[in-house]
Structures are given as structure tokens and as C-alpha cells.
mmCIF file of the N, C-alpha and C atoms, coordinates in Angstrom:
data_MODEL
# 
_entry.id   MODEL 
# 
loop_
_atom_site.group_PDB 
_atom_site.id 
_atom_site.type_symbol 
_atom_site.label_atom_id 
_atom_site.label_alt_id 
_atom_site.label_comp_id 
_atom_site.label_asym_id 
_atom_site.label_entity_id 
_atom_site.label_seq_id 
_atom_site.pdbx_PDB_ins_code 
_atom_site.Cartn_x 
_atom_site.Cartn_y 
_atom_site.Cartn_z 
_atom_site.occupancy 
_atom_site.B_iso_or_equiv 
_atom_site.pdbx_formal_charge 
_atom_site.auth_seq_id 
_atom_site.auth_comp_id 
_atom_site.auth_asym_id 
_atom_site.auth_atom_id 
_atom_site.pdbx_PDB_model_num 
ATOM 1   N N  . MET A 1 1  ? 130.299 70.197 -37.198 1.00 0.00 ? 1  MET A N  1 
ATOM 2   C CA . MET A 1 1  ? 130.298 68.856 -36.609 1.00 0.00 ? 1  MET A CA 1 
ATOM 3   C C  . MET A 1 1  ? 129.873 67.785 -37.623 1.00 0.00 ? 1  MET A C  1 
ATOM 4   N N  . VAL A 1 2  ? 128.995 68.142 -38.526 1.00 0.00 ? 2  VAL A N  1 
ATOM 5   C CA . VAL A 1 2  ? 128.555 67.178 -39.541 1.00 0.00 ? 2  VAL A CA 1 
ATOM 6   C C  . VAL A 1 2  ? 129.731 66.772 -40.429 1.00 0.00 ? 2  VAL A C  1 
ATOM 7   N N  . PHE A 1 3  ? 130.552 67.759 -40.779 1.00 0.00 ? 3  PHE A N  1 
ATOM 8   C CA . PHE A 1 3  ? 131.722 67.495 -41.620 1.00 0.00 ? 3  PHE A CA 1 
ATOM 9   C C  . PHE A 1 3  ? 132.675 66.529 -40.924 1.00 0.00 ? 3  PHE A C  1 
ATOM 10  N N  . LEU A 1 4  ? 132.862 66.730 -39.624 1.00 0.00 ? 4  LEU A N  1 
ATOM 11  C CA . LEU A 1 4  ? 133.766 65.873 -38.858 1.00 0.00 ? 4  LEU A CA 1 
ATOM 12  C C  . LEU A 1 4  ? 133.240 64.438 -38.810 1.00 0.00 ? 4  LEU A C  1 
ATOM 13  N N  . SER A 1 5  ? 131.923 64.286 -38.729 1.00 0.00 ? 5  SER A N  1 
ATOM 14  C CA . SER A 1 5  ? 131.358 62.937 -38.621 1.00 0.00 ? 5  SER A CA 1 
ATOM 15  C C  . SER A 1 5  ? 131.405 62.194 -39.962 1.00 0.00 ? 5  SER A C  1 
ATOM 16  N N  . THR A 1 6  ? 131.381 62.927 -41.080 1.00 0.00 ? 6  THR A N  1 
ATOM 17  C CA . THR A 1 6  ? 131.410 62.261 -42.387 1.00 0.00 ? 6  THR A CA 1 
ATOM 18  C C  . THR A 1 6  ? 132.831 61.971 -42.848 1.00 0.00 ? 6  THR A C  1 
ATOM 19  N N  . GLN A 1 7  ? 133.802 62.644 -42.256 1.00 0.00 ? 7  GLN A N  1 
ATOM 20  C CA . GLN A 1 7  ? 135.189 62.492 -42.694 1.00 0.00 ? 7  GLN A CA 1 
ATOM 21  C C  . GLN A 1 7  ? 135.717 61.053 -42.531 1.00 0.00 ? 7  GLN A C  1 
ATOM 22  N N  . PRO A 1 8  ? 135.531 60.395 -41.390 1.00 0.00 ? 8  PRO A N  1 
ATOM 23  C CA . PRO A 1 8  ? 136.035 59.020 -41.234 1.00 0.00 ? 8  PRO A CA 1 
ATOM 24  C C  . PRO A 1 8  ? 135.421 58.056 -42.246 1.00 0.00 ? 8  PRO A C  1 
ATOM 25  N N  . VAL A 1 9  ? 134.160 58.249 -42.558 1.00 0.00 ? 9  VAL A N  1 
ATOM 26  C CA . VAL A 1 9  ? 133.492 57.378 -43.536 1.00 0.00 ? 9  VAL A CA 1 
ATOM 27  C C  . VAL A 1 9  ? 134.152 57.532 -44.902 1.00 0.00 ? 9  VAL A C  1 
ATOM 28  N N  . GLN A 1 10 ? 134.443 58.769 -45.266 1.00 0.00 ? 10 GLN A N  1 
ATOM 29  C CA . GLN A 1 10 ? 135.085 59.026 -46.551 1.00 0.00 ? 10 GLN A CA 1 
ATOM 30  C C  . GLN A 1 10 ? 136.486 58.425 -46.568 1.00 0.00 ? 10 GLN A C  1 
ATOM 31  N N  . ALA A 1 11 ? 137.205 58.578 -45.468 1.00 0.00 ? 11 ALA A N  1 
ATOM 32  C CA . ALA A 1 11 ? 138.552 58.024 -45.377 1.00 0.00 ? 11 ALA A CA 1 
ATOM 33  C C  . ALA A 1 11 ? 138.496 56.502 -45.489 1.00 0.00 ? 11 ALA A C  1 
ATOM 34  N N  . GLN A 1 12 ? 137.500 55.896 -44.873 1.00 0.00 ? 12 GLN A N  1 
ATOM 35  C CA . GLN A 1 12 ? 137.354 54.438 -44.910 1.00 0.00 ? 12 GLN A CA 1 
ATOM 36  C C  . GLN A 1 12 ? 137.041 53.979 -46.333 1.00 0.00 ? 12 GLN A C  1 
ATOM 37  N N  . PHE A 1 13 ? 136.206 54.742 -47.027 1.00 0.00 ? 13 PHE A N  1 
ATOM 38  C CA . PHE A 1 13 ? 135.864 54.403 -48.405 1.00 0.00 ? 13 PHE A CA 1 
ATOM 39  C C  . PHE A 1 13 ? 137.096 54.471 -49.300 1.00 0.00 ? 13 PHE A C  1 
ATOM 40  N N  . ILE A 1 14 ? 137.903 55.521 -49.119 1.00 0.00 ? 14 ILE A N  1 
ATOM 41  C CA . ILE A 1 14 ? 139.135 55.667 -49.906 1.00 0.00 ? 14 ILE A CA 1 
ATOM 42  C C  . ILE A 1 14 ? 140.065 54.498 -49.618 1.00 0.00 ? 14 ILE A C  1 
ATOM 43  N N  . PHE A 1 15 ? 140.163 54.125 -48.342 1.00 0.00 ? 15 PHE A N  1 
ATOM 44  C CA . PHE A 1 15 ? 141.027 53.002 -47.967 1.00 0.00 ? 15 PHE A CA 1 
ATOM 45  C C  . PHE A 1 15 ? 140.540 51.713 -48.624 1.00 0.00 ? 15 PHE A C  1 
ATOM 46  N N  . GLN A 1 16 ? 139.228 51.497 -48.613 1.00 0.00 ? 16 GLN A N  1 
ATOM 47  C CA . GLN A 1 16 ? 138.668 50.274 -49.200 1.00 0.00 ? 16 GLN A CA 1 
ATOM 48  C C  . GLN A 1 16 ? 138.893 50.236 -50.714 1.00 0.00 ? 16 GLN A C  1 
ATOM 49  N N  . SER A 1 17 ? 138.735 51.376 -51.360 1.00 0.00 ? 17 SER A N  1 
ATOM 50  C CA . SER A 1 17 ? 138.929 51.401 -52.813 1.00 0.00 ? 17 SER A CA 1 
ATOM 51  C C  . SER A 1 17 ? 140.410 51.186 -53.152 1.00 0.00 ? 17 SER A C  1 
ATOM 52  N N  . ASN A 1 18 ? 141.304 51.730 -52.323 1.00 0.00 ? 18 ASN A N  1 
ATOM 53  C CA . ASN A 1 18 ? 142.732 51.489 -52.530 1.00 0.00 ? 18 ASN A CA 1 
ATOM 54  C C  . ASN A 1 18 ? 143.061 50.020 -52.336 1.00 0.00 ? 18 ASN A C  1 
ATOM 55  N N  . LEU A 1 19 ? 142.448 49.422 -51.340 1.00 0.00 ? 19 LEU A N  1 
ATOM 56  C CA . LEU A 1 19 ? 142.660 48.002 -51.054 1.00 0.00 ? 19 LEU A CA 1 
ATOM 57  C C  . LEU A 1 19 ? 142.157 47.166 -52.226 1.00 0.00 ? 19 LEU A C  1 
ATOM 58  N N  . PHE A 1 20 ? 141.013 47.553 -52.772 1.00 0.00 ? 20 PHE A N  1 
ATOM 59  C CA . PHE A 1 20 ? 140.436 46.828 -53.905 1.00 0.00 ? 20 PHE A CA 1 
ATOM 60  C C  . PHE A 1 20 ? 141.343 46.921 -55.129 1.00 0.00 ? 20 PHE A C  1 
ATOM 61  N N  . SER A 1 21 ? 141.827 48.116 -55.407 1.00 0.00 ? 21 SER A N  1 
ATOM 62  C CA . SER A 1 21 ? 142.679 48.284 -56.583 1.00 0.00 ? 21 SER A CA 1 
ATOM 63  C C  . SER A 1 21 ? 143.994 47.543 -56.400 1.00 0.00 ? 21 SER A C  1 
ATOM 64  N N  . ALA A 1 22 ? 144.496 47.513 -55.167 1.00 0.00 ? 22 ALA A N  1 
ATOM 65  C CA . ALA A 1 22 ? 145.743 46.790 -54.901 1.00 0.00 ? 22 ALA A CA 1 
ATOM 66  C C  . ALA A 1 22 ? 145.544 45.294 -55.133 1.00 0.00 ? 22 ALA A C  1 
ATOM 67  N N  . SER A 1 23 ? 144.415 44.745 -54.687 1.00 0.00 ? 23 SER A N  1 
ATOM 68  C CA . SER A 1 23 ? 144.166 43.324 -54.891 1.00 0.00 ? 23 SER A CA 1 
ATOM 69  C C  . SER A 1 23 ? 143.925 43.023 -56.363 1.00 0.00 ? 23 SER A C  1 
ATOM 70  N N  . THR A 1 24 ? 143.306 43.949 -57.071 1.00 0.00 ? 24 THR A N  1 
ATOM 71  C CA . THR A 1 24 ? 143.090 43.773 -58.507 1.00 0.00 ? 24 THR A CA 1 
ATOM 72  C C  . THR A 1 24 ? 144.414 43.747 -59.255 1.00 0.00 ? 24 THR A C  1 
ATOM 73  N N  . VAL A 1 25 ? 145.299 44.677 -58.904 1.00 0.00 ? 25 VAL A N  1 
ATOM 74  C CA . VAL A 1 25 ? 146.623 44.724 -59.532 1.00 0.00 ? 25 VAL A CA 1 
ATOM 75  C C  . VAL A 1 25 ? 147.380 43.432 -59.236 1.00 0.00 ? 25 VAL A C  1 
ATOM 76  N N  . GLN A 1 26 ? 147.278 42.968 -57.993 1.00 0.00 ? 26 GLN A N  1 
ATOM 77  C CA . GLN A 1 26 ? 147.966 41.730 -57.609 1.00 0.00 ? 26 GLN A CA 1 
ATOM 78  C C  . GLN A 1 26 ? 147.404 40.548 -58.402 1.00 0.00 ? 26 GLN A C  1 
ATOM 79  N N  . TYR A 1 27 ? 146.073 40.520 -58.582 1.00 0.00 ? 27 TYR A N  1 
ATOM 80  C CA . TYR A 1 27 ? 145.420 39.443 -59.333 1.00 0.00 ? 27 TYR A CA 1 
ATOM 81  C C  . TYR A 1 27 ? 145.867 39.447 -60.785 1.00 0.00 ? 27 TYR A C  1 
ATOM 82  N N  . ILE A 1 28 ? 145.911 40.628 -61.386 1.00 0.00 ? 28 ILE A N  1 
ATOM 83  C CA . ILE A 1 28 ? 146.349 40.751 -62.783 1.00 0.00 ? 28 ILE A CA 1 
ATOM 84  C C  . ILE A 1 28 ? 147.814 40.332 -62.907 1.00 0.00 ? 28 ILE A C  1 
ATOM 85  N N  . ALA A 1 29 ? 148.629 40.749 -61.935 1.00 0.00 ? 29 ALA A N  1 
ATOM 86  C CA . ALA A 1 29 ? 150.045 40.386 -61.948 1.00 0.00 ? 29 ALA A CA 1 
ATOM 87  C C  . ALA A 1 29 ? 150.205 38.869 -61.846 1.00 0.00 ? 29 ALA A C  1 
ATOM 88  N N  . THR A 1 30 ? 149.385 38.249 -61.002 1.00 0.00 ? 30 THR A N  1 
ATOM 89  C CA . THR A 1 30 ? 149.443 36.791 -60.848 1.00 0.00 ? 30 THR A CA 1 
ATOM 90  C C  . THR A 1 30 ? 149.046 36.105 -62.153 1.00 0.00 ? 30 THR A C  1 
ATOM 91  N N  . LEU A 1 31 ? 147.992 36.602 -62.784 1.00 0.00 ? 31 LEU A N  1 
ATOM 92  C CA . LEU A 1 31 ? 147.551 36.024 -64.056 1.00 0.00 ? 31 LEU A CA 1 
ATOM 93  C C  . LEU A 1 31 ? 148.631 36.130 -65.120 1.00 0.00 ? 31 LEU A C  1 
ATOM 94  N N  . SER A 1 32 ? 149.250 37.305 -65.227 1.00 0.00 ? 32 SER A N  1 
ATOM 95  C CA . SER A 1 32 ? 150.268 37.496 -66.252 1.00 0.00 ? 32 SER A CA 1 
ATOM 96  C C  . SER A 1 32 ? 151.491 36.635 -65.959 1.00 0.00 ? 32 SER A C  1 
ATOM 97  N N  . THR A 1 33 ? 151.807 36.453 -64.671 1.00 0.00 ? 33 THR A N  1 
ATOM 98  C CA . THR A 1 33 ? 152.941 35.601 -64.303 1.00 0.00 ? 33 THR A CA 1 
ATOM 99  C C  . THR A 1 33 ? 152.666 34.157 -64.704 1.00 0.00 ? 33 THR A C  1 
ATOM 100 N N  . VAL A 1 34 ? 151.456 33.687 -64.448 1.00 0.00 ? 34 VAL A N  1 
ATOM 101 C CA . VAL A 1 34 ? 151.074 32.323 -64.819 1.00 0.00 ? 34 VAL A CA 1 
ATOM 102 C C  . VAL A 1 34 ? 151.134 32.156 -66.332 1.00 0.00 ? 34 VAL A C  1 
ATOM 103 N N  . ASN A 1 35 ? 150.661 33.155 -67.068 1.00 0.00 ? 35 ASN A N  1 
ATOM 104 C CA . ASN A 1 35 ? 150.699 33.091 -68.530 1.00 0.00 ? 35 ASN A CA 1 
ATOM 105 C C  . ASN A 1 35 ? 152.124 33.024 -69.045 1.00 0.00 ? 35 ASN A C  1 
ATOM 106 N N  . VAL A 1 36 ? 153.007 33.806 -68.451 1.00 0.00 ? 36 VAL A N  1 
ATOM 107 C CA . VAL A 1 36 ? 154.418 33.786 -68.864 1.00 0.00 ? 36 VAL A CA 1 
ATOM 108 C C  . VAL A 1 36 ? 155.024 32.424 -68.567 1.00 0.00 ? 36 VAL A C  1 
ATOM 109 N N  . GLN A 1 37 ? 154.714 31.877 -67.389 1.00 0.00 ? 37 GLN A N  1 
ATOM 110 C CA . GLN A 1 37 ? 155.239 30.560 -67.023 1.00 0.00 ? 37 GLN A CA 1 
ATOM 111 C C  . GLN A 1 37 ? 154.735 29.492 -67.986 1.00 0.00 ? 37 GLN A C  1 
ATOM 112 N N  . LYS A 1 38 ? 153.464 29.572 -68.350 1.00 0.00 ? 38 LYS A N  1 
ATOM 113 C CA . LYS A 1 38 ? 152.901 28.612 -69.311 1.00 0.00 ? 38 LYS A CA 1 
ATOM 114 C C  . LYS A 1 38 ? 153.604 28.735 -70.656 1.00 0.00 ? 38 LYS A C  1 
ATOM 115 N N  . ARG A 1 39 ? 153.852 29.971 -71.063 1.00 0.00 ? 39 ARG A N  1 
ATOM 116 C CA . ARG A 1 39 ? 154.477 30.198 -72.366 1.00 0.00 ? 39 ARG A CA 1 
ATOM 117 C C  . ARG A 1 39 ? 155.906 29.652 -72.363 1.00 0.00 ? 39 ARG A C  1 
ATOM 118 N N  . ILE A 1 40 ? 156.630 29.878 -71.280 1.00 0.00 ? 40 ILE A N  1 
ATOM 119 C CA . ILE A 1 40 ? 158.004 29.368 -71.170 1.00 0.00 ? 40 ILE A CA 1 
ATOM 120 C C  . ILE A 1 40 ? 157.979 27.838 -71.189 1.00 0.00 ? 40 ILE A C  1 
ATOM 121 N N  . TYR A 1 41 ? 157.057 27.263 -70.422 1.00 0.00 ? 41 TYR A N  1 
ATOM 122 C CA . TYR A 1 41 ? 156.957 25.805 -70.371 1.00 0.00 ? 41 TYR A CA 1 
ATOM 123 C C  . TYR A 1 41 ? 156.599 25.245 -71.748 1.00 0.00 ? 41 TYR A C  1 
ATOM 124 N N  . TYR A 1 42 ? 155.675 25.913 -72.422 1.00 0.00 ? 42 TYR A N  1 
ATOM 125 C CA . TYR A 1 42 ? 155.261 25.475 -73.753 1.00 0.00 ? 42 TYR A CA 1 
ATOM 126 C C  . TYR A 1 42 ? 156.433 25.539 -74.725 1.00 0.00 ? 42 TYR A C  1 
ATOM 127 N N  . THR A 1 43 ? 157.197 26.615 -74.647 1.00 0.00 ? 43 THR A N  1 
ATOM 128 C CA . THR A 1 43 ? 158.368 26.777 -75.526 1.00 0.00 ? 43 THR A CA 1 
ATOM 129 C C  . THR A 1 43 ? 159.388 25.678 -75.253 1.00 0.00 ? 43 THR A C  1 
ATOM 130 N N  . ILE A 1 44 ? 159.612 25.381 -73.973 1.00 0.00 ? 44 ILE A N  1 
ATOM 131 C CA . ILE A 1 44 ? 160.575 24.333 -73.606 1.00 0.00 ? 44 ILE A CA 1 
ATOM 132 C C  . ILE A 1 44 ? 160.107 22.976 -74.123 1.00 0.00 ? 44 ILE A C  1 
ATOM 133 N N  . THR A 1 45 ? 158.824 22.676 -73.946 1.00 0.00 ? 45 THR A N  1 
ATOM 134 C CA . THR A 1 45 ? 158.311 21.373 -74.393 1.00 0.00 ? 45 THR A CA 1 
ATOM 135 C C  . THR A 1 45 ? 158.338 21.276 -75.917 1.00 0.00 ? 45 THR A C  1 
ATOM 136 N N  . GLN A 1 46 ? 158.019 22.362 -76.607 1.00 0.00 ? 46 GLN A N  1 
ATOM 137 C CA . GLN A 1 46 ? 158.071 22.363 -78.071 1.00 0.00 ? 46 GLN A CA 1 
ATOM 138 C C  . GLN A 1 46 ? 159.509 22.147 -78.554 1.00 0.00 ? 46 GLN A C  1 
ATOM 139 N N  . THR A 1 47 ? 160.452 22.784 -77.878 1.00 0.00 ? 47 THR A N  1 
ATOM 140 C CA . THR A 1 47 ? 161.866 22.630 -78.233 1.00 0.00 ? 47 THR A CA 1 
ATOM 141 C C  . THR A 1 47 ? 162.306 21.189 -78.001 1.00 0.00 ? 47 THR A C  1 
ATOM 142 N N  . ALA A 1 48 ? 161.861 20.629 -76.881 1.00 0.00 ? 48 ALA A N  1 
ATOM 143 C CA . ALA A 1 48 ? 162.230 19.249 -76.554 1.00 0.00 ? 48 ALA A CA 1 
ATOM 144 C C  . ALA A 1 48 ? 161.649 18.284 -77.587 1.00 0.00 ? 48 ALA A C  1 
ATOM 145 N N  . VAL A 1 49 ? 160.433 18.545 -78.028 1.00 0.00 ? 49 VAL A N  1 
ATOM 146 C CA . VAL A 1 49 ? 159.791 17.685 -79.022 1.00 0.00 ? 49 VAL A CA 1 
ATOM 147 C C  . VAL A 1 49 ? 160.533 17.778 -80.359 1.00 0.00 ? 49 VAL A C  1 
ATOM 148 N N  . SER A 1 50 ? 160.923 18.973 -80.737 1.00 0.00 ? 50 SER A N  1 
ATOM 149 C CA . SER A 1 50 ? 161.608 19.148 -82.019 1.00 0.00 ? 50 SER A CA 1 
ATOM 150 C C  . SER A 1 50 ? 163.004 18.532 -81.994 1.00 0.00 ? 50 SER A C  1 
ATOM 151 N N  . ILE A 1 51 ? 163.631 18.526 -80.821 1.00 0.00 ? 51 ILE A N  1 
ATOM 152 C CA . ILE A 1 51 ? 164.953 17.894 -80.705 1.00 0.00 ? 51 ILE A CA 1 
ATOM 153 C C  . ILE A 1 51 ? 164.762 16.376 -80.701 1.00 0.00 ? 51 ILE A C  1 
# 
């Protein structure tokens, strides 16, 4: 019975850690997307200035 009572807690912890890693991955993806957009914008503005 002790094993049965601890199982949901463990499952909840695994779910929370998965949720955390998913949000971390999403955050990193958002950061890299913003960086790429900045780089593209910078390249466009530099090209426009040189023209």
C-alpha cells in the first residue's frame, strides 16, 4: 500500500519536470528565433546602408 500511495507523487514529479523542460526548450527556441530575426534585420539594414 505504501508503494501505491507514493506512485502518484512520483508521476506528478515526472510530469512537472517534463513540463519544465518543455517550457525551457520553448524559451530557448524563442530566444534563438529572436536572435535570427535580429540578425536578418541587421543584415538588411546594413545592405540598405551600403546601397
